C-alpha positions as CSV (number, residue, x, y, z in Angstrom):
1,M,67.4,73.4,103.0
2,I,68.1,74.9,99.6
3,P,69.1,72.2,97.1
4,Q,72.5,72.3,95.5
5,I,71.3,70.7,92.3
6,S,68.0,71.0,90.4
7,V,67.5,68.1,88.0
8,I,65.0,69.1,85.3
9,I,63.2,66.4,83.3
10,P,60.9,67.4,80.4
11,A,58.6,64.5,79.4
12,Y,56.2,63.7,76.7
13,N,54.6,60.2,76.2
14,T,57.4,58.3,78.0
15,A,55.3,56.4,80.6
16,N,57.5,53.3,79.9
17,Y,60.7,55.1,80.7
18,I,60.2,58.0,83.1
19,G,60.1,55.8,86.1
20,Q,63.7,54.7,85.5
21,A,64.8,58.3,84.9
22,I,63.3,59.5,88.2
23,E,64.6,56.5,90.1
24,S,68.1,57.1,88.8
25,V,68.0,60.7,90.2
26,L,66.4,60.0,93.5
27,G,68.9,57.1,94.0
28,Q,72.0,59.4,93.5
29,T,74.8,59.2,96.1
30,Y,74.5,63.0,96.3
31,H,71.3,63.8,98.1
32,N,70.9,67.6,98.3
33,I,68.9,67.8,95.1
34,E,65.4,68.6,93.8
35,V,63.8,67.0,90.8
36,I,61.4,68.9,88.6
37,V,59.4,66.9,86.0
38,V,57.5,68.9,83.4
39,D,54.9,66.7,81.6
40,D,54.2,68.3,78.2
41,A,50.5,67.4,78.0
42,S,51.3,63.7,77.4
43,T,48.5,61.5,76.1
44,D,49.7,58.4,78.0
45,A,50.3,57.8,81.7
46,T,53.6,59.7,82.0
47,A,52.3,62.2,84.6
48,E,50.7,59.5,86.6
49,V,53.9,57.4,86.7
50,A,55.9,60.4,87.9
51,Q,53.3,61.4,90.5
52,K,53.4,57.9,92.1
53,F,56.9,58.6,93.6
54,V,56.7,59.7,97.2
55,D,59.7,62.0,97.8
56,E,59.6,65.6,99.0
57,R,62.4,66.4,96.6
58,L,60.2,65.6,93.6
59,K,57.9,68.1,91.9
60,V,55.7,67.2,88.9
61,I,54.3,70.1,86.7
62,I,51.8,69.4,83.9
63,N,51.6,71.7,80.9
64,Q,48.0,72.5,79.8
65,K,48.9,72.0,76.2
66,N,51.8,70.5,74.3
67,S,54.4,73.3,74.1
68,G,57.7,71.6,73.3
69,V,60.8,70.7,75.2
70,S,62.3,74.2,75.3
71,Y,59.1,75.6,76.9
72,S,59.1,72.7,79.4
73,R,62.8,73.3,80.3
74,N,62.2,77.0,80.7
75,R,59.3,76.4,83.0
76,A,61.4,74.1,85.1
77,L,64.2,76.7,85.2
78,R,61.7,79.2,86.6
79,E,60.8,76.8,89.4
80,A,64.4,75.7,90.1
81,K,66.2,76.8,93.3
82,G,69.4,74.9,93.0
83,T,72.9,76.3,92.5
84,W,73.3,73.9,89.6
85,I,70.9,72.8,86.9
86,A,71.2,69.2,85.7
87,L,69.5,68.1,82.5
88,L,67.9,64.7,82.0
89,D,65.7,63.5,79.2
90,S,62.8,61.4,80.4
91,D,63.9,58.3,78.5
92,D,67.5,58.4,79.7
93,W,69.0,57.9,83.2
94,F,72.0,58.7,85.4
95,A,74.7,56.4,86.8
96,P,74.4,56.4,90.6
97,K,77.4,58.6,91.3
98,R,76.9,61.0,88.4
99,L,76.0,64.2,90.3
100,E,78.5,63.6,93.0
101,K,81.4,63.1,90.5
102,L,80.5,66.0,88.3
103,L,80.0,68.4,91.2
104,Q,83.4,67.5,92.5
105,V,85.1,68.3,89.2
106,A,83.0,71.5,88.6
107,Q,84.1,72.9,92.0
108,A,87.7,72.0,91.4
109,E,87.8,73.4,87.9
110,G,85.7,76.5,88.5
111,A,83.3,75.4,85.8
112,D,80.1,77.1,84.7
113,L,79.1,74.1,82.7
114,I,80.4,70.5,83.4
115,A,79.6,67.6,81.1
116,D,80.5,64.0,80.9
117,D,80.7,61.4,78.2
118,L,77.5,59.5,77.4
119,Y,76.8,55.8,77.3
120,L,74.9,55.0,74.0
121,I,72.3,52.3,74.5
122,R,69.7,51.0,72.1
123,D,66.1,50.8,73.3
124,D,65.9,47.0,73.0
125,E,69.2,46.2,74.7
126,K,70.5,46.2,78.3
127,S,74.2,47.2,77.7
128,P,75.6,50.3,76.0
129,W,77.1,49.6,72.6
130,S,79.6,52.6,72.8
131,T,80.0,56.1,74.2
132,L,79.6,59.5,72.6
133,L,83.3,60.4,72.7
134,R,84.4,56.9,71.5
135,E,82.3,57.4,68.3
136,S,83.6,60.9,67.6
137,E,86.9,62.2,66.3
138,V,87.4,64.2,69.5
139,N,90.4,62.9,71.5
140,I,89.7,63.7,75.2
141,N,91.5,61.7,77.9
142,T,91.4,64.2,80.7
143,N,89.1,67.0,82.0
144,T,89.1,69.4,79.1
145,L,88.1,73.0,78.7
146,I,85.9,73.6,75.6
147,D,86.2,76.9,73.8
148,P,83.5,78.3,71.4
149,V,85.5,77.5,68.2
150,S,86.1,73.8,69.0
151,F,82.5,73.5,70.2
152,I,81.2,74.8,66.9
153,K,83.5,72.7,64.8
154,T,82.2,69.5,66.5
155,D,78.8,70.4,65.2
156,L,79.7,69.7,61.6
157,P,77.3,67.2,59.9
158,S,79.9,64.5,59.3
159,E,79.8,60.8,59.6
160,K,82.1,60.5,62.6
161,G,82.1,63.8,64.4
162,V,79.7,64.1,67.3
163,S,78.5,67.4,68.6
164,F,79.1,68.6,72.2
165,G,75.6,69.9,71.9
166,Q,74.4,66.4,72.5
167,T,75.9,66.3,76.0
168,K,73.9,67.0,79.2
169,P,76.0,69.3,81.4
170,L,75.4,70.7,84.8
171,I,75.0,74.4,84.4
172,K,75.3,77.1,87.0
173,R,71.8,78.6,87.4
174,Q,73.1,82.0,88.4
175,F,75.2,82.2,85.2
176,L,72.0,81.7,83.2
177,L,70.2,84.4,85.2
178,D,73.0,86.9,85.1
179,K,73.4,86.5,81.3
180,G,69.7,86.3,80.6
181,I,70.1,82.9,78.8
182,K,67.2,80.5,78.4
183,Y,66.0,77.9,75.9
184,D,64.8,79.2,72.5
185,E,61.1,78.1,72.4
186,N,61.0,78.6,68.7
187,L,63.4,75.7,68.1
188,R,62.4,72.1,67.6
189,A,65.9,70.9,67.1
190,G,69.3,72.2,68.2
191,E,68.0,73.9,71.4
192,D,70.7,72.4,73.5
193,F,73.5,73.4,71.1
194,T,72.1,76.9,71.0
195,L,72.0,77.4,74.7
196,Y,75.5,76.0,75.3
197,L,77.0,78.2,72.6
198,K,75.3,81.3,74.1
199,C,76.9,80.4,77.4
200,L,80.3,80.0,75.7
201,I,80.0,83.3,73.9
202,E,79.3,84.9,77.3
203,Q,82.7,83.5,78.5
204,A,81.4,80.4,80.3
205,R,83.9,77.8,81.4
206,F,82.7,74.6,79.8
207,V,84.6,71.5,81.1
208,V,84.1,68.0,79.6
209,V,84.9,64.9,81.7
210,P,86.0,61.9,79.6
211,K,84.2,59.4,81.8
212,P,80.5,58.5,81.0
213,Y,77.9,58.7,83.8
214,Y,74.8,59.4,81.6
215,F,72.9,56.7,79.8
216,Y,71.6,58.0,76.5
217,R,68.8,55.9,74.9
218,N,68.4,55.5,71.2
219,R,64.8,54.9,70.4
220,Q,62.1,55.8,67.9
221,N,59.7,58.6,68.5
222,S,61.8,60.2,71.2
223,L,62.1,64.0,71.7
224,G,65.3,64.0,69.7
225,Q,64.4,61.8,66.7
226,R,64.3,64.1,63.7
227,T,64.8,63.6,60.0
228,P,68.2,64.7,58.5
229,I,66.6,67.5,56.5
230,T,64.7,68.8,59.6
231,Y,67.9,68.7,61.6
232,L,70.0,70.4,58.9
233,N,67.5,73.1,58.1
234,Q,67.2,74.0,61.8
235,S,71.0,73.9,62.2
236,R,71.4,76.2,59.3
237,E,68.8,78.7,60.7
238,I,70.6,78.6,64.1
239,T,73.9,79.3,62.5
240,L,72.6,82.2,60.5
241,N,71.1,83.7,63.7
242,F,74.4,83.5,65.5
243,L,76.2,85.1,62.5
244,Q,73.9,88.1,62.9
245,D,74.7,88.5,66.6
246,K,76.7,91.6,67.3
247,T,78.9,89.9,70.0
248,V,79.6,87.0,67.7
249,R,80.6,89.2,64.8
250,Q,83.4,90.7,67.0
251,N,85.1,87.3,67.2
252,S,86.6,86.5,63.8
253,D,87.5,82.9,64.7
254,V,83.9,82.2,65.8
255,V,82.5,83.8,62.6
256,K,84.9,81.6,60.5
257,A,83.8,78.4,62.3
258,L,80.1,79.2,62.0
259,S,80.6,80.1,58.3
260,Q,82.3,76.8,57.6
261,N,79.4,75.0,59.3
262,L,76.9,77.0,57.3
263,E,78.5,75.9,54.1
264,A,78.5,72.3,55.2
265,F,74.9,72.4,56.3
266,S,73.9,73.8,52.9
267,K,75.7,71.0,51.0
268,N,74.3,68.3,53.2
269,I,70.8,69.7,52.7
270,A,71.3,69.3,49.0
271,Y,72.4,65.7,49.4
272,Y,69.4,64.7,51.7
273,Q,66.9,66.5,49.5
274,V,67.6,63.7,47.0
275,V,68.2,60.9,49.4
276,E,64.9,61.3,51.3
277,P,62.5,60.7,48.4
278,L,64.9,58.0,47.1
279,K,64.4,56.1,50.4
280,Q,60.7,56.5,50.0
281,K,61.0,55.0,46.5
282,N,59.5,58.2,45.0
283,L,61.6,58.1,41.8
284,W,59.9,61.0,40.0
285,L,60.5,63.3,43.0
286,T,64.1,62.0,43.2
287,V,64.8,62.9,39.6
288,I,63.3,66.4,40.2
289,K,65.5,66.9,43.3
290,M,68.6,65.7,41.4
291,I,68.0,68.5,38.9
292,D,67.3,71.1,41.6
293,Y,70.3,70.0,43.7
294,P,73.2,69.0,41.3
295,Y,75.7,69.1,44.2
296,F,74.2,65.8,45.3
297,F,76.4,63.9,42.9
298,I,79.6,65.5,44.3
299,H,78.6,64.8,47.8
300,L,77.6,61.2,46.9
301,L,81.1,60.5,45.5
302,R,82.6,61.8,48.7
303,K,80.4,59.7,50.9
304,F,80.4,56.5,48.8
305,P,83.4,54.8,50.6
306,I,81.7,55.4,53.9
307,I,78.3,54.1,52.6
308,L,79.9,51.0,51.1
309,Y,81.9,50.3,54.3
310,R,78.7,50.6,56.4
311,R,76.7,48.3,54.2
312,I,79.4,45.6,54.3
313,Q,79.7,45.9,58.0
314,Y,76.0,45.8,58.6
315,Y,74.8,43.2,56.0
316,F,77.7,40.9,55.7
317,L,79.5,41.2,59.1
318,R,76.3,41.7,61.1
319,N,77.8,44.8,62.9
320,K,74.6,46.6,63.9
321,N,76.5,49.3,65.7
322,V,77.9,50.8,62.5
323,M,74.5,52.1,61.6
324,Y,74.3,54.1,64.8
325,K,77.3,56.3,64.0
326,N,75.3,58.9,62.0
327,P,74.5,61.9,64.2
328,F,70.9,61.8,63.0
329,F,70.4,58.6,65.1
330,Q,71.1,60.7,68.1
331,K,68.7,62.9,70.0
């Protein structure tokens, strides 16, 4: 029987987590699925843990060399047979009814992409501290159709806004095939955002469900942990590439939204060029960067109330959650 959903799991050095990820998929209330794990040449026992599962729906593929998450996902996409593609990071997991619930909404809404809210959970804790939508400024209380402009605007590097690019939607496989869309293997950050926006530009119906069924783990050394400068530089490059796209340039609203993001990324890069050496206590380099990036002082004044609020909440009120609201804590 041809599977309705292909769940793809790229994995690298997650031997302590991947078992939970696979169990959460194989234990779904919706059974007509296949699970494709792509181990990206891990140096730990990730592949061995995955191969211990005895289930005909599970396939484990091992890359000969470490090639990155986009390569691994594309390899899984080539192997997939399902009508839908479901994305899962190897250190995260699904709620038991996730696939059943999202498939029902997708069919009712005629969606090409269907995403849910995410539970945010720290590596050392058992219960989520919040959800993705709760920590954002996006007010979604019902199933909501996302357009390219609103999708782009939520990618702004702000303290409260959270990108829809962090969601893990189910995607119609045939839509990707028809439009020739796949993951950009040159990217080491922003690969999800890029693929989703390409879909939206090609007129995909992207529906977001306000209920969380995906558990999103915050941990060090995960696929998604990047420094702010790395994230911002990659985001700036992605934005520039979209602005050069002929199809994009025909939509003035999309161009305007991307241009606003580009300006915001550039300003934030200036800020973090100073902050990063300051955090490392490299005062000489900090002074040099202050001279090179004078915009730092303007941005600091704008951010100071938020920084002060966070420090008071964290150090005096012992509210650890406040330090997780920065998008750079996310994958």
